[in-house]
N, C-alpha and C positions, 0 to 999 in steps of 0.2 A: 395363710390363705384367709381372705375376707370377701364378703360379697353382700349383695342386696337382692332380695326377691320381691317381686310385685305381681299381684294377681288382680286382674280386672274382669268383672263380669258385667255384661250389659244385656238388657232385654229390650227388644224393639218389636213393634207390631207392624206387620206388612200386610197389604191387601188392596182391595178395590178402593180407590181414593174417596169416593163419596159415601159408599155403603159401609165402609169399615168404621165410620164414626157414629152410626146409628146404634143405640144401646142393644137392642134385641138382635139386629142383623150382623153386628160385628163378629160374632162367633161363626157365622156362615161364610162371610166374605173376607176374613182376615186370619192370620196366624201369627204366633209369637216366634221370634227368632232370638235364640240365646247365643251370645258371642262371648267366648272366654279367651283371655289373653294373658299369657304368663311371660314375664320379663325377668331375666336374671343378669346381674353384673358380677363377675368374679374377678378378684384382683389377687395375683400371685406375687408374693414378696420373697425374694431370695437374699438372705443376709450374706454379706461378704466382709471378711476381716482384712484390713489393710495394715501394712507396717506403719508405725508411727514415723512422721517426718523427722529427719535429723536436723538439728540446729546447725546453721552455718558456722564454720570455724575460721577465725581470722588467722592469717599467717603472721607469726611472731618471730622475726629473724633474730632480734636481740634477746628475747627471753623474758622481758618484763612488760607490764602493762603501760609503764611510763613511756617506753619507746613507741608503743602504738599511738599513744596520745600525741606525742611530738610529731609523728609521721602524719597524723590526721591534721594537726595544726599547720604543718608545712603545705599539705595539699590545699588547705583553705586559702593560704597566702599565695599559692602558685609557685612555691620554691622547690617542690619535690616532684621529680620525674621518675616514676618507677613502676 
């Protein structure tokens, strides 16, 4: 399991538009608003074991590798149908 956490805090001043900007009067005509935001992302990983893939096996009717090479050569020349 893995994840990320993010915490954001924000302070804003809200109040009467003209009077909240006057230094002495801003405390009477405005107030602070605190906004907290928490974000989390969690990732779950589940391991899975797979069987190893098996290598393809060539059909060897004659029993030797030379026969396979001659069959492949005949296929390339177009003389083998099988």
